[in-house]
C-alpha positions in Angstrom: -10.6 11.4 -1.6 -12.9 12.9 1.2 -16.4 11.2 0.7 -17.6 11.8 3.9 -17.2 15.5 4.3 -19.0 16.9 7.4 -21.2 13.6 7.7 -21.8 12.4 11.6 -20.9 8.7 12.3 -21.4 6.9 15.2 -19.9 3.6 15.4 -20.8 0.8 17.4 -17.4 -1.5 18.5 -14.3 0.9 17.0 -11.8 -0.7 18.8 -9.7 -4.0 17.8 -8.4 -4.5 14.8 -10.7 -3.8 12.3 -12.9 -1.1 14.3 -9.7 1.3 14.8 -8.8 1.1 11.1 -12.3 1.4 9.9 -13.0 5.0 12.3 -9.4 6.2 11.2 -10.8 5.8 7.3 -14.1 7.5 8.1 -11.9 10.4 9.4 -9.9 10.9 6.9 -12.3 10.8 4.3 -13.8 13.9 6.5 -16.5 11.9 8.4 -17.0 13.6 12.6 -16.6 10.0 14.2 -17.9 8.8 17.5 -16.4 5.8 19.0 -17.5 3.5 20.9 -16.5 0.5 22.5 -17.3 -1.9 25.6 -13.5 -0.8 26.3 -13.8 2.5 27.0 -9.5 3.8 27.3 -9.1 1.9 23.6 -11.8 3.7 22.1 -10.8 7.2 23.8 -7.2 5.7 22.4 -8.9 5.4 18.9 -10.7 8.5 19.1 -7.3 10.4 20.0 -5.4 8.7 17.2 -8.3 10.5 14.8 -7.3 14.0 16.5 -3.5 14.0 16.1 -4.3 13.2 12.4 -6.0 16.2 12.3 -10.1 15.0 12.6 -12.7 15.1 14.9 -12.9 11.9 16.7 -14.9 11.6 20.1 -15.5 8.7 22.4 -18.1 6.9 24.6 -18.6 4.0 26.5 -21.3 1.6 25.0 -22.1 -2.6 25.7 -24.2 -4.2 22.8 -25.3 -6.2 25.7 -26.8 -3.7 27.7 -29.5 -1.7 25.7 -29.4 1.4 28.5 -25.8 1.4 27.1 -26.5 2.1 23.7 -29.3 4.6 24.1 -26.5 6.7 26.4 -24.1 6.8 23.9 -26.3 7.4 21.3 -27.6 10.6 23.1 -24.0 11.4 23.9 -22.9 11.3 20.7 -25.9 13.4 19.5 -25.6 16.4 21.7 -22.0 16.7 20.3 -22.3 16.2 16.7 -26.2 16.6 15.9 -28.4 14.4 13.8 -26.7 11.1 13.4 -27.4 9.9 9.4 -24.4 7.1 9.7 -24.1 4.2 11.5 -21.7 1.5 11.7 -22.3 -1.6 13.7 -19.0 -3.4 13.9 -18.8 -5.1 17.0 -19.5 -8.7 18.5 -18.6 -11.2 21.7 -15.7 -12.7 20.1 -14.0 -13.9 23.6 -16.7 -15.9 24.0 -16.9 -16.9 20.5 -13.1 -18.7 21.2 -14.0 -19.9 24.8 -17.2 -20.5 25.0 -19.1 -21.1 21.3 -19.4 -25.2 20.9 -21.7 -27.0 19.0 -25.3 -27.5 19.6 -25.0 -30.4 22.1 -21.8 -28.7 24.1 -23.0 -24.8 24.4 -24.2 -24.0 27.4 -27.5 -21.7 27.0 -26.2 -18.7 28.8 -23.2 -18.0 25.9 -25.8 -18.5 23.9 -28.1 -16.1 24.9 -25.2 -13.4 25.9 -24.2 -14.1 21.6 -27.4 -13.2 20.2 -27.8 -10.1 22.4 -24.7 -8.9 22.2 -24.1 -10.1 18.3 -27.5 -9.7 16.7 -29.9 -8.3 19.4 -27.9 -5.3 20.5 -27.7 -4.5 16.3 -31.0 -4.4 16.4 -31.1 -1.6 19.4 -28.2 0.5 17.6 -30.5 0.3 14.3 -33.8 1.1 16.3 -32.1 4.3 17.8 -30.4 5.6 14.5 -33.3 4.8 12.3 -36.1 7.7 13.4 -33.6 10.4 12.0 -32.7 9.1 8.9 -36.5 8.3 8.3 -36.8 11.9 9.2 -33.9 13.6 7.0 -34.9 11.1 4.1 -31.8 9.6 3.9 -29.3 7.6 6.2 -26.7 4.5 5.7 -26.1 1.8 8.1 -23.6 -0.8 7.9 -23.1 -3.5 9.6 -20.1 -6.3 10.1 -22.0 -9.8 9.2 -19.2 -13.0 8.2 -18.7 -15.4 6.0 -19.9 -17.8 9.3 -23.4 -16.8 8.4 -22.8 -18.8 5.0 -20.8 -22.1 6.1 -21.1 -24.9 8.3 -18.9 -25.8 11.7 -18.6 -28.3 14.4 -18.6 -25.1 16.9 -19.6 -21.1 16.8 -23.1 -22.5 16.2 -23.9 -19.0 18.5 -21.6 -16.7 16.5 -23.0 -18.3 12.9 -26.7 -17.7 13.9 -26.0 -14.4 15.3 -24.4 -13.1 11.2 -27.0 -14.9 10.0 -29.6 -13.0 11.5 -27.2 -9.6 10.6 -28.0 -10.5 7.4 -32.0 -10.9 7.6 -31.9 -7.2 9.8 -29.7 -6.0 6.7 -32.6 -7.1 4.4 -35.2 -6.2 6.4 -34.4 -2.4 6.8 -33.6 -2.3 3.3 -36.8 -3.9 2.5 -39.0 -1.6 4.8 -37.2 2.0 4.5 -35.0 2.0 1.1 -38.0 4.5 -0.6 -37.1 6.3 2.3 -34.1 7.2 1.8 -32.2 4.6 3.9 -29.4 2.5 2.8 -28.3 -0.8 4.6 -25.5 -3.1 3.8 -23.1 -5.5 5.6 -19.5 -6.5 4.9 -18.6 -9.9 5.4 -14.7 -9.6 6.4 -12.3 -12.8 5.8 -9.7 -13.6 7.8 -8.1 -10.2 9.1 -4.8 -12.0 11.3 -1.5 -10.3 12.5 2.0 -11.3 11.1 2.5 -13.3 14.0 -1.1 -15.5 14.3 -0.7 -19.5 14.3 -1.4 -21.7 11.8 -1.1 -19.0 9.2 0.0 -21.4 6.3 -3.4 -23.3 6.5 -5.5 -19.7 6.1 -3.2 -18.5 3.3 -3.8 -22.0 1.7 -7.3 -21.6 1.7 -7.3 -18.5 0.2 -7.7 -16.9 -3.6 -5.0 -14.2 -2.8 -1.6 -13.7 -2.1 -2.3 -12.5 1.2 -4.6 -12.4 4.3 -6.6 -10.0 4.9 -5.7 -6.3 6.1 -8.3 -3.7 8.8 -8.0 -1.0 5.9 -9.4 -3.4 3.2 -12.5 -4.1 5.0 -12.5 -0.4 6.3 -12.1 0.8 2.8 -15.3 -1.1 2.3 -17.0 0.0 5.2 -16.4 4.3 4.0 -17.7 3.0 0.7 -20.9 2.2 1.4 -21.3 4.7 4.3 -20.6 7.3 1.1 -22.5 8.5 -1.8 -20.5 6.5 -4.0 -22.8 3.3 -2.2 -26.0 5.2 -2.9 -27.4 2.3 -5.0 -26.5 -0.7 -3.4 -28.8 -1.2 -0.6 -29.8 -5.0 0.8 -26.5 -6.4 0.4 -23.9 -8.4 1.7 -21.0 -7.9 0.5 -17.6 -10.1 1.2 -14.4 -8.7 1.2 -12.2 -11.8 2.0 -9.9 -11.8 -0.7 -12.1 -14.4 -3.3 -11.7 -16.6 -0.2 -15.7 -17.3 0.0 -16.6 -16.6 -3.7 -20.7 -16.7 -3.8 -23.2 -15.1 -5.8 
């Protein structure tokens, strides 16, 4: 199935477990993929894997906390691929989440601000760069990465959860404002996508309503569908891809 034949897709945060699987899936469906990441060597490796598999892959540097780098990467992609009508925003400050993202009384403001600048404002910057071409063309699709953390409460990960709740509202704003002009915007909210040797794997499995934890391919499949014509009547939605873990409407 090649539902994205010839489509130029810009991926912000295209390395890592989810990003790699998604870029490779998009390319397998015929997309011309521009892979960006703060780890430029990793982005190059993903693009090379696409080329080796017979697809079209390019790469560039992008730091979601550095909005000038977003504009530079998008300009580079447009020079190579022409107008870009498909955007996938996937990057996040995960290292901050694991090391410094605490509760309201304990989180340092620097970690809070950098998390929001990366996870939320950075995606807004990507969207602002992408929208004009989509509006002019009268069609376009954006898929951002949210999280189940946006719908639940914890004693830690406050900045991460707030940033993902913000992503959800950004999705709704875009769909509401430009849907009639042919622009679709949705988000995927992945469940646990973990390596087989992840500590406490049994605890995660007990919390799930599925026989396994997630794979990068599970998330990639949903992103590909939402970016394709098969997702044409889905707009402004936050889709949980989590093996039934959340069970929310």
